[in-house]
C-alpha positions in Angstrom: -5.5 54.1 -10.3 -6.7 50.4 -10.8 -7.7 47.8 -7.5 -5.9 44.7 -7.6 -9.1 42.5 -7.0 -8.6 39.6 -4.3 -8.9 36.2 -5.0 -11.8 34.9 -3.7 -11.6 32.8 -0.6 -13.1 29.8 -1.5 -10.6 30.0 -5.4 -8.9 26.4 -5.9 -5.9 26.0 -5.2 -3.0 23.1 -6.6 -1.4 21.8 -3.4 2.3 21.7 -4.0 3.5 18.2 -4.2 5.9 17.9 -1.0 9.7 16.9 -2.0 11.5 14.0 0.0 14.9 12.9 -0.1 15.2 10.6 -3.3 15.2 7.2 -0.9 12.6 8.3 0.6 10.7 9.0 -2.0 11.3 5.3 -3.3 10.4 3.7 -0.5 6.9 5.5 -0.3 6.7 3.9 -4.1 7.3 0.8 -3.3 4.9 0.8 -0.2 2.4 2.0 -2.7 2.5 -0.2 -5.1 2.9 -3.3 -2.3 -0.9 -1.9 -1.3 -2.2 -0.4 -4.2 -1.4 -4.4 -6.6 -2.8 -6.1 -3.6 -5.6 -4.1 -3.8 -6.3 -4.7 -7.8 -4.1 -6.7 -9.1 -0.3 -6.6 -11.1 -2.6 -5.8 -13.7 -2.9 -2.3 -12.6 -1.7 0.4 -14.4 0.8 2.8 -13.3 -1.1 5.8 -14.0 -3.5 4.8 -11.4 -1.4 3.5 -9.0 0.9 7.4 -9.5 -2.7 9.3 -8.8 -3.2 7.2 -5.5 0.0 8.2 -4.3 -0.4 12.1 -5.5 2.5 12.3 -8.1 2.9 12.2 -11.8 3.3 9.0 -14.0 6.8 10.6 -15.6 8.1 11.4 -12.1 7.3 7.3 -10.6 9.4 6.3 -14.1 12.1 8.2 -12.9 12.7 5.4 -9.8 11.8 2.7 -12.1 11.8 2.6 -15.3 9.2 -0.1 -16.3 6.5 -1.4 -14.3 8.6 -5.0 -14.5 10.9 -3.2 -12.4 8.2 -1.7 -10.2 7.1 -5.4 -9.7 10.7 -6.7 -9.1 11.1 -4.2 -5.8 7.8 -5.4 -4.5 8.8 -8.6 -5.0 11.4 -8.2 -3.0 9.7 -6.0 -0.2 6.6 -8.2 0.1 8.4 -12.1 0.4 12.3 -12.4 -0.2 13.5 -9.6 2.2 11.3 -10.8 5.1 12.8 -14.6 5.4 15.6 -15.3 7.5 18.4 -16.3 7.1 18.4 -18.0 10.3 15.4 -20.7 9.7 17.8 -23.1 8.2 19.8 -23.2 11.2 17.1 -23.3 13.4 15.4 -26.1 11.3 18.9 -28.5 11.1 19.6 -27.8 14.4 19.0 -31.6 16.1 19.8 -30.6 19.7 15.5 -29.8 19.7 13.6 -31.6 18.8 11.7 -31.7 15.8 8.6 -31.2 16.3 9.8 -27.8 18.8 11.7 -26.9 15.4 8.8 -27.0 13.1 6.5 -24.8 15.7 8.7 -22.3 16.0 9.2 -22.2 12.0 5.9 -21.9 11.4 5.3 -19.5 14.2 7.4 -16.9 12.6 6.7 -17.3 8.8 3.2 -17.5 9.8 2.9 -14.4 11.1 5.1 -13.4 7.6 2.8 -14.2 5.3 -0.6 -14.0 6.8 -1.1 -10.4 6.2 -3.4 -8.9 3.5 -0.3 -7.3 1.0 1.1 -11.4 0.9 -1.8 -13.3 0.4 -3.5 -11.3 -2.4 -0.4 -9.8 -4.1 0.9 -13.6 -4.3 -3.0 -15.1 -4.9 -2.6 -12.4 -8.0 0.8 -13.3 -9.5 0.1 -17.0 -9.5 -3.5 -15.7 -11.3 -1.3 -13.7 -14.0 1.1 -16.3 -14.6 3.8 -14.0 -13.5 6.8 -15.4 -12.5 7.5 -14.4 -9.2 5.4 -17.6 -7.3 7.5 -19.7 -9.1 10.5 -18.1 -7.6 9.7 -18.2 -4.7 8.2 -21.5 -4.4 11.8 -22.1 -5.9 13.3 -20.3 -3.1 11.1 -22.5 -0.3 11.8 -25.9 -1.7 15.5 -25.0 -1.7 15.7 -23.0 1.5 13.6 -24.7 3.8 11.0 -27.8 2.5 14.5 -29.8 0.8 16.4 -29.5 4.6 13.5 -30.3 6.3 12.6 -33.3 3.9 15.9 -34.7 6.0 14.9 -33.8 9.1 12.0 -35.8 9.1 13.8 -38.6 7.6 16.6 -38.4 10.0 13.6 -38.5 12.7 11.5 -41.4 11.9 11.6 -43.8 14.6 10.3 -46.5 12.3 12.0 -46.0 9.1 8.9 -44.2 7.0 10.1 -41.7 4.0 8.1 -39.2 3.2 8.6 -37.9 0.2 8.6 -33.9 -1.1 4.7 -34.0 -1.4 4.6 -34.8 1.7 6.2 -31.8 2.6 4.3 -29.2 0.6 0.9 -30.9 2.1 2.1 -30.2 5.3 3.0 -26.6 4.0 0.0 -26.1 1.6 -2.4 -26.9 5.0 -1.1 -24.5 6.8 -0.8 -21.2 4.2 -4.4 -22.0 3.8 -4.8 -20.8 6.7 -4.3 -17.2 5.2 -5.8 -18.3 2.5 -9.2 -18.1 3.9 -9.0 -14.9 5.4 -7.4 -12.7 3.1 -8.8 -14.6 -0.1 -11.8 -16.1 0.3 -12.7 -13.9 3.6 -13.8 -16.6 5.5 -13.5 -16.8 9.0 -10.2 -17.1 11.2 -8.9 -17.8 14.9 -7.7 -14.7 15.6 -4.5 -17.2 17.0 -3.6 -20.2 14.4 -1.3 -21.2 17.2 -3.6 -24.0 18.3 -4.4 -24.7 14.3 -0.4 -24.5 13.2 0.1 -27.0 16.3 -2.6 -29.8 15.1 -1.5 -29.6 11.5 2.5 -30.1 12.7 1.3 -33.1 15.2 -0.8 -34.7 12.5 2.2 -35.0 10.0 4.5 -36.0 12.5 2.6 -38.9 14.0 2.1 -39.5 10.2 5.7 -40.3 9.7 6.6 -41.8 13.4 8.3 -38.5 14.8 8.3 -38.4 18.7 6.4 -35.5 19.6 8.8 -34.8 22.3 
């Protein structure tokens, strides 16, 4: 009678891939893609992403037919889905001083964008010439900056009228705090609130908008 030989205890074995519900697997892929593209840029290869996720590239393409479709899902999760529909209402509420409205908005917005993934993907997208940045900035122009321009003009006590470039300078100055931290890796304040407050106050004073 032949003797069955036992496999060595240290023999390699192939781990089984965990089966997940389709919606959960899709979210896992998007979450992984956000971290992956933030680390390596939008030029990163889907086969490397699949390897990071512990899945096959063919499984990844079962959920996203193309890399562009996957990047669209990343764009939606990191940028569009995080924008609050309440912000335009907040900024247009003239029963509240404009300074308070601006500080409330930029307090919320800075928590959204002062993140590694947001900053890195935004910078990589711009360098790659992708459409994500243009679409996002157009959305911000329509949703936030254009209505805000009207509010600043209405609040100016001496009729000093800002233009859209002035609003972009305000917005860009605040965003730059996050760029310093996540792109340039420079020391930044743990609490950006005072820096945002000073930036907003300088902007309002330049156009004779009361601070209270």
